[in-house]
C-alpha positions in Angstrom: -41.7 345.3 22.4 -38.8 347.6 22.7 -35.6 347.3 20.6 -33.6 346.2 23.6 -36.1 343.3 24.3 -35.8 342.3 20.6 -32.0 342.2 20.8 -32.0 340.1 23.9 -34.5 337.6 22.4 -32.4 337.3 19.2 -29.2 336.6 21.2 -31.0 334.0 23.3 -32.2 332.2 20.2 -28.7 332.2 18.6 -27.2 330.9 21.8 -29.7 328.1 22.1 -29.1 327.2 18.5 -25.3 327.1 18.8 -25.6 324.8 21.9 -27.9 322.4 20.0 -25.5 322.4 17.1 -22.6 321.5 19.3 -24.5 318.5 20.7 -25.7 317.1 17.4 -22.5 317.6 15.4 -20.6 314.3 14.9 -17.2 313.8 16.5 -14.5 311.1 15.8 -14.8 308.2 18.2 -11.9 307.6 20.6 -12.1 303.8 20.1 -11.7 304.0 16.3 -9.0 301.5 14.9 -5.6 302.9 14.2 -4.1 302.5 10.8 -0.9 300.9 12.4 -1.3 297.5 14.1 -0.8 297.6 17.8 0.8 294.8 19.9 -1.4 292.9 22.3 0.1 292.0 25.7 -1.5 289.2 27.7 -0.4 289.0 31.3 -1.1 285.6 32.9 0.3 284.1 36.1 1.9 280.6 36.3 -1.3 279.1 37.6 -3.4 280.6 34.8 -1.2 280.1 31.7 -2.5 280.7 28.2 -3.4 277.4 26.6 -1.2 276.7 23.5 -1.6 273.9 21.0 1.6 272.8 19.1 0.7 272.0 15.5 4.3 271.1 14.3 7.7 270.5 15.9 10.8 272.3 14.6 13.8 270.2 13.4 16.9 270.5 15.7 20.3 269.9 14.1 23.9 270.6 14.8 25.5 270.8 18.3 23.4 271.5 21.3 25.0 273.1 24.4 24.4 271.1 27.6 25.4 271.7 31.2 25.8 268.9 33.7 23.5 269.1 36.7 24.6 266.9 39.6 26.6 263.7 39.3 26.3 261.6 36.1 26.1 257.8 36.3 26.4 255.2 33.6 24.7 251.9 33.9 24.3 248.7 31.8 20.9 247.0 32.1 20.0 243.5 31.0 22.7 241.0 29.8 24.6 242.7 27.0 27.2 240.8 25.0 30.7 242.0 24.4 32.9 241.3 21.4 36.6 241.9 21.6 38.0 241.8 18.1 41.8 241.4 18.7 44.1 240.3 15.9 46.1 237.0 16.4 49.3 239.2 16.6 47.9 241.1 19.6 45.6 238.8 21.7 44.2 239.8 25.0 46.4 238.5 27.8 44.3 236.2 30.1 45.5 234.5 33.3 43.8 232.0 35.6 43.3 233.6 39.0 43.3 230.3 40.8 46.7 230.6 42.4 46.6 227.3 44.2 46.4 225.5 40.9 49.1 227.5 39.0 52.5 226.5 37.8 55.2 229.2 37.5 58.5 228.8 35.7 61.4 231.2 35.0 64.5 231.1 32.9 67.3 233.4 31.5 70.2 233.3 29.0 73.2 235.4 28.2 75.9 235.7 25.5 76.2 236.2 21.8 74.5 233.8 19.4 77.3 233.7 16.9 76.4 230.3 15.3 72.8 231.0 14.4 70.3 233.9 14.5 68.2 232.5 17.3 68.3 231.8 21.0 66.7 229.0 23.1 65.6 229.5 26.7 64.9 226.3 28.6 62.6 226.4 31.6 62.5 224.1 34.6 61.1 220.6 34.1 57.3 220.5 34.6 55.6 218.3 37.2 54.5 214.9 35.9 50.9 216.0 35.4 48.8 217.3 32.6 49.4 221.1 32.4 48.2 223.9 30.2 50.8 226.6 29.7 48.7 229.8 29.2 51.0 232.8 29.8 54.4 233.9 28.6 56.5 237.1 29.1 60.0 237.8 28.0 62.4 240.7 27.8 65.6 240.8 25.7 68.4 243.2 25.1 70.2 243.0 21.8 73.4 244.4 20.5 71.7 246.1 17.6 68.2 246.7 16.1 68.0 243.4 14.2 64.3 242.6 13.9 62.8 239.5 15.4 61.0 237.2 12.9 59.5 234.5 15.1 58.8 233.5 18.7 57.9 229.9 19.6 56.9 228.2 22.8 57.5 224.4 22.7 58.1 221.3 24.8 60.7 218.6 24.5 58.3 215.8 25.4 55.7 215.9 22.6 57.1 218.5 20.1 54.0 220.6 20.5 54.4 224.3 19.7 52.6 227.6 20.1 53.6 230.6 18.0 53.7 233.8 20.0 53.4 237.4 18.9 56.7 238.8 17.6 58.2 241.8 19.5 59.3 244.9 17.7 62.9 246.1 18.2 62.8 249.3 20.4 66.0 251.3 20.1 67.6 252.0 23.5 69.2 255.3 24.4 73.0 255.4 24.4 76.0 255.3 22.0 75.9 251.5 21.3 72.9 251.2 19.1 71.2 248.5 21.3 67.5 247.5 21.2 64.9 245.9 23.5 62.3 243.3 22.9 59.4 242.9 25.3 56.3 240.7 25.1 53.6 239.9 27.7 51.0 237.6 26.1 48.7 234.7 26.5 49.7 231.2 25.3 48.1 227.9 24.7 50.2 224.8 25.0 49.2 221.5 26.6 51.8 219.2 28.1 51.0 215.6 28.9 53.1 215.2 32.1 56.7 216.1 32.6 59.0 217.6 30.0 61.0 220.8 29.8 59.4 223.7 28.0 61.5 226.1 25.9 61.2 229.5 24.3 62.8 230.0 20.9 63.4 233.6 19.7 64.5 233.9 16.1 66.2 237.1 14.8 66.7 238.2 11.2 70.5 238.0 11.6 73.1 237.2 14.2 73.1 239.5 17.2 74.2 239.4 20.8 71.0 238.7 22.8 70.4 238.6 26.6 67.0 237.5 27.7 64.9 236.6 30.7 61.5 234.9 30.5 58.6 233.8 32.6 56.1 231.0 31.9 53.0 230.0 33.8 50.1 227.7 33.5 47.7 225.6 35.5 47.2 221.9 36.2 44.4 220.2 34.3 42.0 217.8 36.0 
């Protein structure tokens, strides 16, 4: 064998050995885990949602923003009860709506009450029937802001009385220091046929007082 042939054979052996070494030598796997955790993204459609089980519910506190959608309605179901807690000095005015059975009376007075700090307003005589007087309204104009201390609805036939709420003096605009008294309230006074009802307004001291008043009720069976 010539020297040239020996050289070629040696190079061939070296080349084959290098190729075999490149195949056998270990290389790092491309799927090896990274040292930094990576996020996992799961993409599901609305029809194939990821099943989730809630193990605890968070506590919600404070104000929660809400937006109205459509028209809101409020309803009361069943037969709820209602309690109106008005004080005796401010009762709820109530009137009978049966107009055909009602009795309406009006009165007025004028002038200074110089002899005593009160005024009497007499109404028309009632029909000779049993009547329940259930509503009173009056409006007065005074020369000053003397407070009112009592308001009484009474009858001349049986001395029955009903004490009405007392009006507060409301100062009127102007240079004369006048005041107004206004009351619109329910009453409860039974009259056993006939008689002339009256309204007595008592002030803390003498004052000029002009008043108009209205009284109504209904006939009893």
